[in-house]
C-alpha positions in Angstrom: -3.6 7.5 -28.2 -0.7 9.7 -27.3 3.0 8.5 -27.4 2.8 8.5 -23.7 0.0 7.1 -22.9 1.1 3.8 -25.0 4.1 4.0 -23.2 2.0 3.9 -19.9 -0.6 1.3 -21.0 2.7 -0.8 -21.8 4.5 0.0 -18.7 1.2 -1.2 -16.9 0.8 -4.4 -18.6 4.4 -5.7 -18.3 4.6 -4.7 -14.7 0.9 -7.2 -14.1 3.1 -10.0 -15.9 5.9 -9.2 -14.0 3.8 -9.7 -10.2 2.7 -12.6 -11.6 6.2 -14.0 -12.5 8.5 -14.2 -9.5 11.4 -14.2 -12.1 10.9 -11.7 -14.3 13.4 -9.5 -13.2 11.4 -6.2 -11.8 12.4 -3.8 -14.1 10.7 -2.4 -17.4 12.8 -1.5 -20.2 10.8 0.6 -23.0 12.0 1.8 -26.8 10.6 4.1 -28.8 11.5 4.5 -32.4 9.6 7.4 -34.5 10.9 9.9 -37.1 12.6 11.6 -33.8 14.9 8.9 -33.4 14.9 6.2 -30.6 14.4 6.8 -26.8 15.2 4.5 -24.2 13.4 4.5 -20.9 14.1 2.4 -17.5 11.6 1.5 -15.0 12.8 0.5 -11.9 10.7 -2.0 -9.7 9.7 0.6 -7.2 8.3 3.3 -9.8 5.7 0.7 -11.0 2.2 0.0 -10.5 1.6 -1.8 -7.6 -1.6 -4.1 -8.4 -2.9 -4.7 -5.2 -3.2 -1.1 -4.0 -5.4 -0.5 -7.3 -8.2 -3.3 -6.1 -10.7 -3.1 -3.7 -10.6 -5.3 -0.9 -11.9 -8.7 -1.3 -10.8 -9.9 2.4 -7.6 -11.9 0.9 -4.7 -12.2 2.9 -3.3 -9.4 1.7 -5.7 -6.9 2.5 -5.9 -8.6 5.7 -2.0 -8.1 6.2 -2.0 -4.5 5.0 -4.7 -3.5 7.8 -4.0 -2.0 11.0 -6.4 -4.1 13.1 -7.3 -7.4 10.9 -10.6 -9.0 11.3 -11.2 -13.0 10.8 -11.8 -14.1 7.1 -15.4 -14.7 6.7 -15.0 -18.4 4.9 
């Protein structure tokens, strides 16, 4: 795994935790420490992955709200 791949994995994991915790703050800050020094990165909430967009539709309330013409849910 490259340094960039590792950082993206961390950002994705933390953003999933943020999606499940409304009091987390909504941003991700990373720090890379290596022989080249220290690199700090900031990812604002509007640049984080949106987990509901990566999932296949499952007739959830979120899926229904995001469609242009909602259909009744099969319960």
